[in-house]
C-alpha positions as CSV (number, residue, x, y, z in Angstrom):
1,M,0.0,0.0,0.0
2,T,2.8,2.4,0.9
3,N,4.7,1.7,-2.3
4,T,1.5,2.3,-4.3
5,I,1.0,5.7,-2.6
6,K,4.7,6.7,-3.1
7,K,4.3,6.0,-6.9
8,G,1.5,8.6,-7.1
9,V,1.9,12.0,-8.8
10,P,3.4,14.7,-6.4
11,I,0.9,17.5,-5.8
12,R,3.3,20.1,-7.0
13,Y,3.2,18.6,-10.4
14,M,-0.6,18.4,-10.2
15,F,-0.6,22.2,-9.7
16,T,2.1,23.0,-12.3
17,L,1.5,20.6,-15.2
18,P,-2.2,21.5,-15.9
19,F,-1.3,25.2,-16.0
20,I,1.6,24.5,-18.4
21,L,-0.6,22.3,-20.6
22,L,-3.4,24.9,-20.7
23,L,-0.8,27.6,-21.4
24,L,0.7,25.6,-24.2
25,I,-2.7,25.0,-25.8
26,S,-3.8,28.6,-25.3
27,L,-0.5,30.1,-26.5
28,G,-0.3,27.6,-29.3
29,V,-3.7,28.6,-30.6
30,V,-2.9,32.3,-30.1
31,G,0.5,31.8,-31.8
32,F,-1.1,29.9,-34.7
33,V,-3.8,32.5,-35.2
34,S,-1.2,35.3,-34.8
35,V,1.1,33.7,-37.5
36,Q,-1.9,33.2,-39.8
37,N,-3.0,36.7,-39.4
38,S,0.5,38.0,-39.9
39,Q,0.7,36.1,-43.1
40,K,-2.6,37.4,-44.2
41,I,-1.6,40.9,-43.4
42,A,1.7,40.4,-45.1
43,R,-0.1,39.1,-48.3
44,A,-2.5,42.0,-48.1
45,Y,0.4,44.4,-47.6
46,A,2.2,42.8,-50.6
47,N,-0.8,43.3,-52.8
48,D,-1.1,46.9,-51.7
49,Q,2.6,47.5,-52.3
50,M,2.4,45.9,-55.7
51,D,-0.7,47.8,-56.6
52,E,1.1,51.0,-55.6
53,I,4.1,50.1,-57.8
54,D,1.8,49.2,-60.7
55,S,0.1,52.5,-60.3
56,K,3.4,54.4,-60.1
57,I,4.7,52.7,-63.3
58,S,1.5,53.2,-65.2
59,N,1.2,56.9,-64.1
60,R,4.9,57.5,-65.0
61,L,4.4,55.9,-68.4
62,A,1.3,57.9,-69.0
63,T,3.0,61.2,-68.1
64,F,6.3,60.4,-69.7
65,L,4.8,59.2,-73.0
66,A,2.1,62.0,-73.2
67,E,4.7,64.8,-73.1
68,P,6.3,64.0,-76.5
69,L,2.9,64.0,-78.2
70,K,2.2,67.4,-76.6
71,I,5.6,68.7,-77.8
72,N,4.8,67.8,-81.4
73,E,1.3,69.3,-81.1
74,T,2.8,72.5,-79.7
75,N,5.5,72.7,-82.4
76,A,2.9,72.1,-85.2
77,S,0.7,74.9,-83.8
78,L,3.7,77.3,-83.6
79,M,4.7,76.5,-87.2
80,K,1.2,76.9,-88.4
81,S,1.1,80.3,-86.7
82,K,4.5,81.2,-88.4
83,F,6.2,81.5,-85.1
84,L,8.5,78.8,-86.2
85,D,10.1,79.4,-89.6
86,P,12.0,76.3,-90.9
87,T,13.7,78.5,-93.6
88,K,15.7,80.3,-90.8
89,T,17.9,77.3,-90.2
90,D,20.0,78.5,-87.2
91,E,17.0,80.0,-85.3
92,F,15.0,76.9,-86.1
93,L,17.7,74.7,-84.7
94,K,18.2,77.0,-81.7
95,Y,14.5,76.7,-80.9
96,F,14.7,72.9,-80.7
97,W,17.9,73.2,-78.6
98,N,16.1,75.5,-76.1
99,Q,13.0,73.2,-76.1
100,G,15.2,70.2,-75.4
101,A,16.7,72.0,-72.3
102,V,13.1,72.4,-71.0
103,F,12.5,68.6,-71.5
104,P,15.8,67.0,-70.7
105,N,14.3,63.5,-70.3
106,Y,13.7,63.1,-74.0
107,G,16.1,62.6,-76.9
108,T,16.2,64.5,-80.2
109,I,13.3,66.9,-80.9
110,E,13.2,67.5,-84.6
111,F,11.3,68.2,-87.8
112,A,11.8,66.3,-91.1
113,N,10.4,68.1,-94.1
114,S,8.9,66.6,-97.2
115,N,12.2,67.1,-99.1
116,G,13.9,64.6,-96.8
117,E,15.8,67.2,-94.8
118,I,15.8,67.2,-91.0
119,Y,16.5,69.7,-88.3
120,G,16.7,69.1,-84.6
121,A,18.6,69.1,-81.3
122,N,19.3,66.8,-78.4
123,A,19.9,68.9,-75.3
124,S,20.5,65.9,-73.0
125,Q,23.4,64.7,-75.2
126,K,24.4,68.2,-76.2
127,Y,24.3,68.2,-79.9
128,I,22.4,69.7,-82.9
129,V,21.5,67.4,-85.8
130,M,20.9,68.6,-89.3
131,A,20.5,67.2,-92.8
132,D,20.2,69.9,-95.4
133,K,20.7,69.6,-99.1
134,A,22.3,72.9,-99.4
135,L,24.3,73.1,-96.2
136,T,25.3,69.4,-95.6
137,D,25.0,68.0,-99.1
138,N,22.4,65.4,-98.1
139,S,24.6,64.2,-95.2
140,I,23.2,64.1,-91.6
141,N,25.6,65.9,-89.4
142,R,25.9,66.3,-85.6
143,Y,27.3,69.5,-84.2
144,T,28.4,70.8,-80.8
145,V,26.5,73.8,-79.5
146,N,28.0,77.1,-78.4
147,E,26.9,79.1,-75.4
148,N,24.3,80.9,-77.4
149,G,22.6,77.7,-78.5
150,Y,23.9,77.7,-82.1
151,R,25.7,74.9,-83.9
152,F,29.4,75.1,-83.5
153,S,31.7,72.3,-84.7
154,L,31.1,69.1,-86.5
155,I,31.0,65.9,-84.4
156,N,30.3,63.3,-87.1
157,E,28.7,62.9,-90.5
158,T,26.6,60.2,-92.2
159,K,26.3,60.5,-95.9
160,N,23.3,60.1,-98.2
161,Y,20.6,60.7,-95.6
162,D,17.0,61.1,-96.6
163,A,14.4,61.3,-93.8
164,R,11.7,60.2,-96.1
165,K,13.3,56.7,-96.3
166,R,13.2,56.3,-92.5
167,S,10.6,53.9,-91.1
168,W,9.3,56.5,-88.7
169,Y,8.7,59.0,-91.4
170,K,6.8,56.4,-93.5
171,E,4.7,55.3,-90.5
172,A,3.7,58.9,-89.7
173,V,2.7,59.6,-93.2
174,S,0.8,56.3,-93.5
175,A,-1.1,56.9,-90.3
176,H,-2.1,60.5,-91.1
177,K,-2.2,61.1,-87.3
178,P,0.1,61.2,-84.3
179,I,1.4,57.8,-83.5
180,W,4.3,56.0,-81.8
181,T,6.7,54.3,-84.2
182,E,8.1,50.9,-83.9
183,I,11.2,50.6,-81.6
184,S,14.4,51.0,-83.6
185,P,18.1,51.7,-83.0
186,S,19.2,55.3,-83.0
187,V,21.1,56.5,-86.1
188,T,23.6,58.5,-84.1
189,T,23.9,56.8,-80.7
190,Q,24.0,53.2,-79.4
191,R,20.5,53.0,-77.9
192,L,16.9,52.0,-78.8
193,D,14.4,54.7,-79.4
194,I,10.6,54.9,-79.7
195,S,9.5,58.0,-81.4
196,A,6.4,60.1,-81.2
197,V,5.7,61.2,-84.7
198,S,3.1,63.6,-86.0
199,P,2.6,64.5,-89.7
200,Y,2.2,68.2,-90.4
201,Y,-0.1,69.5,-93.1
202,E,-0.8,72.9,-94.5
203,N,-3.9,73.2,-96.7
204,N,-4.0,69.4,-96.8
205,E,-0.5,69.3,-98.2
206,L,2.1,67.3,-96.3
207,K,4.9,69.5,-95.2
208,G,6.8,67.1,-93.0
209,V,6.8,65.2,-89.7
210,F,7.5,66.4,-86.2
211,V,9.5,63.9,-84.1
212,V,10.4,63.4,-80.5
213,D,12.7,60.5,-79.8
214,V,12.3,58.7,-76.5
215,S,15.1,56.5,-75.3
216,L,14.0,53.2,-73.7
217,G,16.9,53.6,-71.4
218,K,15.0,56.4,-69.6
219,I,12.2,54.0,-68.8
220,S,14.7,51.5,-67.5
221,D,16.3,54.2,-65.4
222,Y,12.9,54.9,-63.8
223,L,12.2,51.3,-63.1
224,K,15.7,51.0,-61.5
225,S,14.9,53.9,-59.2
226,L,11.8,52.2,-57.8
227,E,12.0,50.4,-54.5
228,I,10.3,47.1,-55.4
229,G,10.2,45.2,-52.1
230,K,13.8,44.2,-51.1
231,T,14.7,42.0,-54.0
232,G,11.7,42.4,-56.4
233,Q,11.9,43.6,-60.0
234,A,9.8,45.2,-62.7
235,F,10.0,44.8,-66.4
236,I,8.0,45.8,-69.5
237,L,7.5,43.6,-72.5
238,E,5.8,43.8,-75.9
239,K,3.4,41.0,-76.8
240,S,6.1,39.4,-78.8
241,G,8.3,39.1,-75.8
242,D,10.7,41.8,-76.8
243,V,12.0,43.8,-73.9
244,I,11.1,47.4,-73.5
245,A,12.8,48.1,-70.1
246,G,13.6,46.4,-66.8
247,S,14.8,47.3,-63.4
248,T,17.4,44.5,-63.5
249,I,18.1,44.6,-67.3
250,E,21.2,46.5,-68.3
251,Q,20.2,47.2,-71.9
252,P,17.1,46.2,-73.9
253,F,19.2,45.3,-76.9
254,I,21.9,43.0,-78.1
255,V,25.1,44.4,-79.8
256,E,26.2,42.3,-82.8
257,G,29.0,42.3,-85.3
258,D,31.4,45.2,-85.0
259,N,29.5,46.8,-82.1
260,S,27.5,48.9,-84.6
261,T,24.5,46.7,-85.1
262,L,21.8,46.6,-82.5
263,S,19.0,44.1,-82.3
264,R,16.0,43.8,-79.9
265,L,16.5,41.7,-76.8
266,N,13.8,39.0,-76.5
267,V,12.9,37.4,-73.2
268,S,13.9,34.1,-74.7
269,N,17.5,35.3,-75.0
270,I,17.7,37.0,-71.6
271,S,20.1,35.7,-69.1
272,D,17.8,36.4,-66.1
273,S,16.2,33.0,-65.3
274,I,13.6,34.7,-63.1
275,I,12.3,36.8,-65.9
276,K,12.3,33.8,-68.2
277,N,10.4,31.6,-65.8
278,T,7.9,34.4,-65.1
279,Y,7.3,34.9,-68.8
280,D,6.8,31.2,-69.4
281,F,4.4,31.0,-66.5
282,V,2.3,33.9,-67.8
283,I,2.3,32.5,-71.3
284,S,1.0,29.2,-69.9
285,K,-1.9,31.1,-68.4
286,K,-2.3,33.8,-71.1
287,P,-1.0,32.7,-74.5
288,D,-2.1,36.1,-75.9
289,L,-0.7,38.8,-73.7
290,L,-2.9,41.4,-75.3
291,S,-6.0,39.6,-73.9
292,I,-5.0,41.0,-70.5
293,D,-7.2,44.0,-70.1
294,K,-6.7,44.7,-66.4
295,T,-4.2,44.0,-63.7
296,E,-4.0,40.3,-62.9
297,E,-2.5,38.8,-59.8
298,Y,-0.7,35.5,-59.5
299,S,1.3,33.5,-57.0
300,F,3.8,30.9,-58.3
301,N,7.1,29.3,-57.5
302,I,10.5,29.7,-59.1
303,D,13.0,27.1,-57.9
304,R,10.6,26.3,-55.0
305,K,10.7,29.9,-54.0
306,P,7.2,31.6,-53.9
307,Y,6.7,34.8,-55.7
308,F,3.9,37.4,-56.0
309,L,3.2,38.6,-59.6
310,H,1.2,41.5,-60.9
311,I,0.6,41.9,-64.7
312,T,-0.8,45.2,-65.9
313,P,-1.4,46.2,-69.6
314,Y,-0.4,49.6,-70.7
315,I,-2.1,50.7,-73.9
316,D,-2.6,54.1,-75.4
317,A,-4.5,55.5,-78.4
318,Q,-1.3,56.1,-80.4
319,G,-0.4,52.5,-80.7
320,I,1.6,51.4,-77.6
321,E,0.7,47.9,-76.4
322,W,2.9,47.0,-73.5
323,I,2.7,44.6,-70.6
324,V,4.1,45.7,-67.2
325,F,5.3,42.9,-64.9
326,V,5.9,43.5,-61.2
327,L,7.5,40.5,-59.4
328,I,8.4,40.3,-55.7
329,P,9.5,37.2,-53.7
330,E,7.1,36.3,-51.0
331,S,10.0,36.3,-48.5
332,D,10.3,40.1,-49.0
333,F,7.0,40.5,-47.2
334,M,7.0,37.4,-45.0
335,E,10.1,38.5,-43.1
336,N,8.0,40.5,-40.7
337,A,5.5,37.6,-40.4
338,D,8.4,35.2,-39.7
339,K,9.8,37.7,-37.1
340,S,6.3,37.9,-35.5
341,A,6.2,34.1,-35.5
342,I,9.6,33.8,-33.8
343,F,8.6,36.5,-31.3
344,T,5.4,34.6,-30.5
345,I,7.3,31.4,-30.0
346,N,9.9,33.1,-27.8
347,L,7.1,34.8,-25.9
348,T,5.4,31.4,-25.5
349,L,8.5,29.9,-24.1
350,V,9.0,32.7,-21.7
351,F,5.4,32.4,-20.5
352,I,5.9,28.7,-20.1
353,L,9.1,29.2,-18.1
354,I,7.4,31.8,-16.0
355,T,4.4,29.6,-15.5
356,A,6.5,26.6,-14.6
357,I,8.6,28.6,-12.1
358,T,5.4,30.2,-10.7
359,G,3.7,26.8,-10.5
360,L,6.7,25.3,-8.7
361,V,6.9,28.2,-6.3
362,L,3.2,28.1,-5.6
363,G,3.3,24.3,-5.4
364,R,6.1,24.5,-2.9
365,K,4.1,27.0,-0.8
366,I,1.1,24.6,-0.9
367,V,3.1,21.4,-0.6
368,K,5.2,22.5,2.4
369,P,2.3,22.9,4.8
370,L,0.6,19.8,3.3
371,N,3.8,17.9,3.9
372,E,3.8,19.3,7.5
373,L,0.3,18.1,7.8
374,N,1.2,14.7,6.4
375,N,4.2,14.4,8.8
376,G,2.0,15.5,11.7
377,A,-0.6,12.9,10.8
378,K,2.2,10.3,10.7
379,S,3.4,11.4,14.1
380,V,-0.1,11.3,15.5
381,S,-0.5,7.8,14.1
382,E,2.7,6.8,15.8
383,G,1.3,8.1,19.1
384,D,2.9,11.6,19.3
385,L,-0.2,13.6,20.3
386,D,2.0,16.6,21.3
387,K,2.7,17.3,17.7
388,T,1.3,20.7,16.5
389,I,1.2,22.2,12.9
390,S,2.1,25.8,12.2
391,I,-0.8,27.7,10.6
392,A,-0.1,28.3,6.9
393,P,-0.9,31.6,5.3
394,I,-3.1,29.8,2.8
395,R,-6.6,30.1,4.4
396,E,-7.9,26.6,3.5
397,I,-4.6,24.9,4.5
398,G,-4.5,27.1,7.6
399,E,-8.0,26.0,8.6
400,L,-7.0,22.4,8.0
401,A,-3.9,22.8,10.2
402,S,-6.0,24.4,12.9
403,S,-8.5,21.6,12.7
404,F,-5.6,19.1,12.9
405,N,-4.2,20.8,15.9
406,H,-7.7,20.8,17.6
407,M,-8.0,17.2,16.7
408,A,-4.6,16.4,18.2
409,I,-5.6,18.2,21.4
410,D,-8.9,16.4,21.5
411,L,-7.1,13.1,20.9
412,K,-4.6,13.8,23.6
413,K,-7.4,14.7,26.0
414,S,-9.3,11.6,25.1
415,R,-6.2,9.5,25.6
416,I,-5.6,11.1,29.1
417,D,-9.3,10.5,30.0
418,L,-9.0,7.0,28.7
419,E,-5.8,6.4,30.7
420,N,-7.5,7.9,33.9
421,Y,-10.6,5.8,33.3
422,S,-8.4,2.7,32.8
423,K,-6.6,3.4,36.1
424,D,-9.8,4.0,38.0
425,L,-11.2,0.8,36.5
426,E,-8.1,-1.1,37.5
427,K,-8.5,0.2,41.1
428,E,-12.1,-0.7,41.1
429,V,-11.4,-4.2,39.8
430,A,-8.7,-4.6,42.3
431,Q,-11.0,-3.5,45.1
432,R,-13.7,-5.8,43.9
433,T,-11.3,-8.6,43.6
434,I,-10.3,-8.1,47.3
435,D,-13.9,-7.9,48.3
436,L,-14.6,-11.0,46.3
437,N,-11.7,-12.8,47.8
438,Q,-12.9,-11.9,51.3
439,K,-16.4,-13.1,50.5
440,M,-15.0,-16.2,49.0
441,S,-13.0,-16.8,52.1
442,E,-16.0,-16.3,54.2
443,L,-18.0,-18.5,52.0
444,E,-15.3,-21.1,52.2
445,K,-15.3,-20.8,56.0
446,M,-19.1,-21.0,55.9
447,N,-18.9,-24.0,53.6
448,K,-16.4,-25.7,55.9
449,F,-18.6,-24.9,58.9
450,M,-21.7,-26.2,57.2
451,T,-19.8,-29.3,56.0
452,N,-18.5,-29.9,59.5
453,R,-22.0,-29.4,60.8
454,E,-23.5,-31.8,58.4
455,L,-20.8,-34.3,59.2
456,K,-21.6,-33.9,62.8
457,M,-25.3,-34.2,62.1
458,I,-24.6,-37.4,60.2
459,E,-22.5,-38.7,63.1
460,L,-25.2,-37.6,65.5
461,K,-27.9,-39.4,63.4
462,N,-25.7,-42.5,63.3
463,E,-25.2,-42.4,67.1
464,I,-28.9,-41.9,67.6
465,K,-29.6,-44.8,65.2
466,N,-27.1,-46.9,67.0
467,L,-28.7,-46.0,70.3
468,K,-32.1,-46.9,68.9
469,D,-30.8,-50.1,67.7
470,K,-29.4,-50.9,71.0
471,A,-32.5,-49.9,72.8
472,T,-34.7,-52.1,70.7
473,P,-34.7,-55.7,71.8
474,S,-34.0,-58.2,69.2
475,S,-36.7,-60.7,68.4
């Protein structure tokens, strides 16, 4: 029986373990819910951030690409009002130079007339360009610019130039309205341009084409300036997969041959596997990129790493049909959720430790007086009724200790009373034994007396009989 009792669970564990178990369950549930909520918040934050980036890129493209069309419209109005006179060559060129200084984000601003001649300036790269039959003998020349905004010294010369043979000129004339040209290499610089072109008519007669060149590098520069998560990226493609710009793409073209021939960079030839995999994923979902008419959101994995993807079309009335990709690893947004999860786990461990220590301390405070009660009970069971228990500060245990002490006192009193009663009983028994012995002695004496008397009576009867017998004569 004793061994069975000793194998029981100590009361301090009975106090501590349930609290720890309940705390584990409670904090586990709270931690799980907290982590889930953190992940939901992180995903919502990711979508908000990506929507914001989408909006920034779309607004930037809208503003950046609207300006060249307005520049052409303004120049056409000024020429129609005779404010611009293309026959005054140097003043005409100086106007474009000054205008370029006002709009430094764009390339060459120019006018190509119906004779194939061209006049323009590129303030950002600090040159004036001109192809004039009389002044340059059909060559297109680039010049430095003096402090007054006039052409100064020749930089280079390309012979046999006719603007009418350029694709952008033909596209403008064919469209009969302002449009964007196809992307093509610049004639004078190693870059890809898209040009805003606007045919100019007087009395329904074509007089030429106004042009503003836009370098794709400027769009890439903007994308590179954006904070796209921590390791995210943005890139813009045409429906063919040809690259317009990218935050991680150095140049949207490939240099071939003797470093003078540029060709478009297609996503299939790009070295960035993330962009390739993203494009392949989107094509698997949307074979026709132009069928995307609004922002679409995806989540997918690249090399087992989850990514968030937003795809937004950018289309304008002048012929641009581009697709904007914003791609951010999930880890960029989940870092805070992971930190929250780690914090929750650490907090849980701290609470468990505090609860365990608190439970052990409280258990000890409860167990100590209970052990004293237990030892007191053992002492009482062994006959030590003088044992008293100190009153514990815990009310219930204090009351139990007080009851135990009263019980011990009562037991001691009862034992004393029992001992006194036993002594009195022994005395009474002894006295009665003496009295009984006396009475037995008297009875014994009486019995002997009576026996002797009876014997004497018998002897007397026998003597009387003998006397009778002697007195009676025989026949």
